[in-house]
C-alpha positions, 0 to 999 in steps of 0.5 A, a space after each residue: 582544732 578549737 581550744 574549747 574542744 581540747 579542754 574537755 581533756 582536763 578538769 578544774 581549769 579556767 579558760 579565758 576565751 576560745 581559739 583555733 589551735 594548729 600546732 603545739 609549742 613549748 619553746 618560744 623561739 620557734 613558736 609560730 602562727 596558731 600554736 598553743 604555747 605551754 607554760 610551766 615552772 621548769 627545773 631551771 627556768 619558768 617559761 611563763 616569762 616567755 608568754 608575751 614572746 609567744 604572743 608576739 610570734 602569733 600564738 593562738 593561746 597560752 596554757 599556763 599555771 597563772 595569769 601571764 598578762 597576754 591578750 590571747 586566750 589563756 587556759 589556766 591549769 594546776 599542773 602545766 606539764 600534766 596538761 601539756 601531755 594530756 592536751 598533746 594526746 588529744 590534739 593528735 587523736 589519742 594514738 596511745 588508745 589505738 596502740 599496744 604500748 610496751 614501756 621499758 624502764 630502769 637505770 641500765 638496759 632500756 635501749 638494748 631491751 628495746 631493740 631486742 623486743 623490736 627485732 624479735 617482733 619484726 621476726 614474728 611479722 608483727 607491725 611494730 615500732 620503737 623509740 628511745 635514746 637512739 631515736 624512732 624506727 617504724 614502717 619505713 621511718 627513721 627519726 633521729 634521737 632527741 631525748 630518751 623519752 621525747 617531750 609530749 608534742 614530739 611523743 604523741 605526734 610520733 605515736 599518731 604517725 605510727 597509727 597512720 602507718 599501720 603500726 600495732 605494737 610500740 616499744 619505748 624507753 620510759 626514762 625516770 625524768 619522763 615519769 616525774 615530769 608526766 610526759 607520758 601520763 595519758 598512756 596506759 602501757 599494755 606491758 611495762 618492763 623493769 630492768 634494774 635500779 642503781 644510782 643515776 640522776 641524783 642531781 635531778 631527784 636528790 636521792 635514791 628514794 625519790 629516783 625509785 619513786 619515779 620508776 615505781 609510778 610506771 607500775 601503779 594502778 592504771 598505768 600498766 596491765 602486765 608487768 615484766 620484772 627482774 627477779 634478781 633486782 631487790 627493787 622489783 619487790 617494791 613494784 605494786 602491780 596486779 598481773 606480772 611475770 619474772 625473769 632472772 638468773 639467780 632467783 626463782 623466776 618465770 623465765 630463766 636461762 642457762 648460760 652455755 658459752 660466753 665469748 667477746 662476740 656474744 653469748 650462747 644461752 638456753 632460755 626457759 620461758 615459762 617452760 618453753 625452751 629457746 636456744 639463743 645466740 645474743 651477739 652482745 657481750 656479758 651476763 647483763 645482756 642475757 638479762 636484757 634478752 630474757 626481759 625482751 623475750 618474756 614480754 614478747 611471749 605476751 604477743 604470741 611470739 614463739 621460740 624460733 622468732 625470739 631466737 632469730 630476733 635476738 641473733 639479729 640485734 645490734 645496738 649502736 655503742 652498747 658494748 660494741 667491738 670497734 677495732 683491733 690493733 697490735 693484738 688488742 681489742 677496743 670496745 665502745 659502751 654507753 656505760 655512764 653509771 657505777 653499776 653500768 661500768 662495773 657490768 661492762 668491765 666484768 663482761 670484758 674481763 674473761 676475754 682479756 689476756 693482758 691489761 683491761 684499760 678503761 677510758 671514761 669521764 662524767 657529764 657536767 651539770 649532772 649527778 656529782 655524787 656518782 663521779 667518785 664512785 665511777 672512779 672507785 668502780 673503774 679502779 676496782 675492775 680495770 687495770 689502768 684508766 685514762 680519766 678524761 672529759 665526757 660532756 662537761 656542759 657548763 662545768 670545767 672538765 678538769 674539775 669533773 675529772 678531779 672528782 672522779 680521781 678522788 674515788 679512783 686514787 683511793 683504790 689504785 694509782 694506775 691511771 693518767 689524766 688527759 683532759 681532751 677526749 680525742 687526745 686521751 683516746 689516742 693515748 689510751 690506744 697507744 698503751 695497748 699491746 697483745 691480749 689487752 682490751 680498751 673500753 671507751 665508756 660513757 658516750 656509746 653511740 652519741 655523735 656530739 659533745 656538749 661544751 659550754 652550751 654548744 654541741 660539737 660533732 664528736 663520735 668515739 667510734 669515728 675518733 677510734 677509726 681515725 686513730 686505727 687508720 693512722 696505725 695501719 
């Protein structure tokens, strides 16, 4: 495709020459012949410094926010990130215009709601695709996970392939980072779902107001046709959108539920979806998963899905590493969860408490080079809602694991002295399992279904579920 054709997508640009573009790239290390290389001021590195390397690797042209001094054609734009998203969408034939896209945003619950909606629509015989934290699924294709919302080149490539495979509806997780960095800016969502807002990612956003504004942008004029809002979350009142439906358990809402029975294996509830009754079993523990089911079911109703398919889709939903029961030893249960925020940890511990006849033990850490402010809050939350904690490492990245743990400890020790520090996560897990007795529950939190642990820039193979399985295997 000619660069001069692509540039029609943008306004107020300066193009120094034309070129034939055969690929898209924002990483000079993997740039190749014929690629269009994107430069922009990053959060840590300004990628304009790699323009010459991209030229040496055979890139056809550069999109940049200022002159880079290369001899290949340059497309100078005001906002490199927005330009990247719009040019990627055009390069792949604007698949976002050929699909009905359902976006799910919020601090917690995005992955679960996405899976629930996907399963419901599959049961209804719809041609549906899904992408998010756990990767992408559509037709017979499964794509390994990368980011919650992929970068524009991957995102629009995936959407383009979905169009080719006959997919008609796509449900995708939309992170606050993606919204702030304009990864998805060409997309007008057919439906936008809001789950909740609580503290997270303040290392990037700085404060809750800025974080909330990023979420809010999904619901602004022209970004979504219909919104599905959590009536029990106060932030929903700040979301300005034309047409909307609400769901909730405590506030008046279009969709609500009566919880009939809660068990560790799941929850039975009667959903009232705009006066259509739907008896469901959600095979995920906790009240927060009833909210997730209401969000998914309310959105599914927009696509002509009835109560039978909603019930069947919810019953078949399993989400890797989301409050997932993984084993039992000496009369105690072990559960793995992705909870990595104070709110998420509170919800998970609260969900498990009714099924705990003994001690409720939690093992967790916090990620390095991320929101430091939530670390003592995570500690305080664990101390309030668990009986004992094992504080350990998560993904320390470039920070010292023990320094992160000490920040968590400040919050925990202010409330309770019932905890132990074991820095290395596998040893910590073995120690925590060794504490368990009849009626106890161990929640291993923070990583969920992740299969890696990042230490000093290196991603090592690591899975909480695999580690727990190995420990239980030795105990048999």
